[in-house]
Every structure is written in structure tokens, then in C-alpha cells.
N, C-alpha and C positions, 0 to 999 in steps of 0.2 A: 675713196672713189677717185679714180684718175681723171684728169682733164686734158682735152685736146683743144687748142686754140686755133681756129681757122677763120678765114674771111669768106670762103666760098666752098660749097660742097657740090660737086658735079657728078651726074650719073654717067653710066657708060654711053659711049657714042654709037654703039651698034648692038645688035642682038635683040632678044625679046624685051629686055628691060632698058632699052635705049632711052636716054634723057629722063630717067626715073631714079628717084632716091626713095628707098623703102624703109619702113620700120617693121621689123619682123612681127609676125602674128604673136599676140600675147604680150608684146612689149608696148610701152606707153611713151608718147612724146610729151615732154613736160617743159614748158617755158617757166622758169622760176620767177623771173622778173624782167621788166623791160617790155617793149612793144614788139608785136609780131606783124610783119608787113607781107602781104601777098601781092604779087604783081599780076596775077591772072585769075582765072575762075576758081571757085571753091565748091567742092561737092562733098556732102556728107550723106553717106548711105543712099546713094543714087538720087532719091527725091525728098529725103527728109529736109535737107537744106541745100539750096543752090544759089551761089552768087555768080551772076553773069556780068563779068567785068567789061565785056564789049559794049553792052547796052545799059550798064549801070542799073541792074535790076536784081531783086532778091526773090527767090521762090521758096515757098513752104509747101511741101507736098507735091511739088511739080519741078521737073528738071528743065522746063522751058518757060520761065516767067514772062508774062506778057505785059506786066505793069511794074511800076517802081517797087511796090510790094504786092506780091501775088500769092494768095493762099488758096489752095484747092482742097475740097473735102474729099472724103473717101468715095463719094458717089461720082466724082469727076466734074462737079460744077465749079466754075471758075469764079473767084472772088478777088476783088481788089480791096485790101484792108485787113482787119484783124479777125481771126476766126478762132473761137474757143469752144470746144465740144464737151467740156465738163470732164469728169473723171468717174470711172466705175459706173455704177448704176444709179448714181445720185441725180440731183436736179440741176446739173450744169446747164448753162445757157450759151447761146452762140450769138455773137455780135458781128455782123458782116455788112460791108458796103459793096453792093453788087453792081457791076456795070450793066448798061443796056444791051439789047440784042446786038450780037456781033461786036460787042465792046464799043458801041456807039451810043450817043445820047446821054442824058443825065443819069446818074447812079441812084440806087435805092438803098436805104438803110433798113435793115431787118433785125429783129430780135426773135430768136427761136428757142424752143425748149430743148431738153436733152434728146428727145426723139426726132428733132428736126421739124417740129410743127411750128408754124408761124404764129407768134403772139402779138407782134407789133411791127408795123411797116410804115415808112414814109417814102412815097415814090418820088420820081424825079420832078413831078409837078407840085410837090408839097402836100399831097393828100395823105391823111393819116388814117390807117385802119387798125382796129383792135378786135380781132375775131372772137376773143374770149372775154371781152368786157361784159360784166354782168348787166343784163337788160331783160325786161319781160313785158308782155302785153297780154291781158286777160279780159274775158267778158263773162257776164252772168246771163244764164238762160232760165232762171227761176229763183224764187225766194223761199224763205221759211214758211210763208203763208201763201201758197199758190204762186202767183206772179208778183208778190211784193216781199220786200225786206222791211220788217216793222221797226219802228223806233227802238233804239237800244240794241239792235242786232248787228253783229259784224257780218258784212257782205262777203260771201264765199263765191268767188268767181269760178265757174265750172269749166269754161272753155279757155284753154291755154294756146294762144296763137304763137307766142314766142317766149322762150325761157332759157336764155343762155346761162348755163351753169346749174340749171334745175334748182333755183332758189325760191320759187313760189310753190306753196302747198295748197292744193284745192280743198283738202279736208279741213284746214284751219283758216284759210283765207289770209295766210301770212306770207309776206316776202321777208326773208331773213338775209341780212347782209353777210356775204361771204368774206369780205375784206372791209377794213375801216376806210371811210372816205366820205365824200360829199355826194349825195344822191338827189335826183329830181324825180318827182312823181306827178302824174296828171290823171285826173278823174273826170268823167262825164256821166251823168245819169239823169233820170226823170224822177221828180218827186211824185208820190201817189196821194192825191187829195180828192180825186173825182168821186162824188157820191158819198164822201165820208165827212168832209168838213166844208165850210163855206168857200165858194170860189174866191180866189185872192189870198188864200192862206199860204203860209210859207212852208218850205221844207229845207232841210239842211243835212249835211253829212260831215263826219269828222275824219281827219287823218290822225291815227293814233300810233304812238311809238311805245313798244313794250307794254301795251295795255293802258297807257295814259294819253289823254288828249293833248295834241299839239295845237294850241289855241290860236296863235298869231297867224292869221291868214290861211288857216288850214281848212276852213269850211266856207260854204257859200249858201246864202239864203236868198231865194228869188221868188217874188210874188207873181202870180199869174191868174188871170180870170178863167183860163181853160181847165184848170184842175190838174194839169200836169206841168208844174213849173220845172225848169231845168236847173240842175245843180252841177257845178263844175269848179275845179280849181287846179292850179299848178303850184307846187310848193317844193322847196329844196331844204334839206337838213342833213346834218352830219350824223353818221351812224358808226358805231363801233362794231367789231366783229360779233356776229350773232344777235345784234339788235334786230327786232322785227317790226314791221309796219303793217297795220290793218286799216280798213275803211269801215266806219260804223254809221248806219242809218240813224238819223235823228228825227226831228219833228215831222210827223206824218209819213215817214218811210220813203222807200225808193222802189221804183217799178222795174220789173224785168220779165221778159217772156222768152219763149223757145227760140225766137229769131236771134237772140243775143245782140241786138242792135241798140239797146237802150242804156245799158249800164256797162262801163268799161274802165279799166285801170291800166296804166303803163308806168314804167320807171326804169331808170338806168343809173349806173355809176358815172358821175362826171369826172371824178379824179380824186 
């Protein structure tokens, strides 16, 4: 291979290719070693990559970068930061730091799934939202014995007010953990003792994991002269994927009626 040693290559001074040095189509420009220095803008395939030397900005997906690093999606939304859209039809994620309206105000950090759906966001005021975080809230409108759940029966809550991720099953009364993590559960209900046992008797409920009682702080026993003592608790525990949680009525049972106002359970993934 022959070599030509030069210090400057200059394009034609007139005509359609004035001030232009071209590499013919099909040929490659290869710098074997050493540094390559550009004194002006750099454009790769129009908008694939743009270096704006006048404003010291780099654009990805845009020929007119508005920020130091400006990445623009295929939908035309402008982002300042790093954007990764995944590959193929897999589960790629997108991490973006998005400026405020008209590029003013504090920015927002967003995590998106492959389809562009928002999974996690921290806005400019520091508020965190997790739209897909597992959470549920359910109520009971009746028991296995009319309006009571008898001692030893798992309470099956029939009314589902919230169930993000569809992890609560009304048929079994089970909440099944979709991901491993630390979960918090809260229960409130009325014990059923009126006309059945002496006033002042106790009632209790159990929080159960995979069919076994979680004993420490998992149940409440409240005495009452009215015959309807209140049972309630809030308890947190670690669950593995597919671990399930149930509530079991204990001493003297729990009360529920068609209003769904007396017996309720809620829970959510803390992290």
C-alpha cells in the first residue's frame, strides 16, 4: 500500500463541492492510530449523532441539541440525559432525565418499560411515584356462616377496591407476592361474640404466611362489654416470590355483613 505524506488536504474552492473533501461511496475512512481532532460540527447520518461545536452540545436523535447532552425519542419528546430503549422485543428499559415545561424548572427522573410505560418517577419536587408497585385493599361482605367467619376459618374478602398487579385471589383469600421484598399489611375487623359468649370475651385474628401463623405481633385480642370487640393490626414481613398471606379468624370469629364496612385488609410492597 502506497503512502502520501501531507500536512493539509484542501477541497476545491469553487463548484458544487467547494470546501469539501469526500470519501467515495463504499470506501472507509480509517484512522489507524493517533488522535482525530475536528475543529467544527460533526454530523452522523443527519440526526443519529450531532456535535454542535458553536454551543458545545451533543445531540442523539436530534440535529439541534438544546442541552449539553440532548437525547430525543422517536416520538419527538426531548430529554436531557441518557435514554436507552432496549433491543428487539425484549424487556429493555429507558432511563431519562426530563426537563420541565419549555425546558424550565427542575427536571424529572423517569424509568420506563420497553413500551414506554412509566414504572418509576421522581419529579422536580422530590415526590416518588411507582404506578406498578404491588398494593391491594379488600373488604368482606359476608362469612362462611351468614355474616360471620368462624374460628379457624380463613377470611375470604369478596370486594376488591384496589389490586395493582392482580395478586389477591377472592376465591382463596390469598395475597401472593409477585416479587421478593418487604411487605406491610393492615387489618381491621369486628369480633363476633354477641349472644354467643359472655360480654367481655376476647376475639382474635391471625396473619398467616404460607399456611403457618406469624405469631409475633400478628394478631390482636380486644375485650369489650358490647359483644363486638374490635380486632386490628399492622404488621410487616419479608416475602419471597410466590409466598402467600392469609387472615384467619380465631377466638369467637369475625363479623361481616353486606355493607362491607366491618372487615377489611390492605397491603403493599415497601421495597
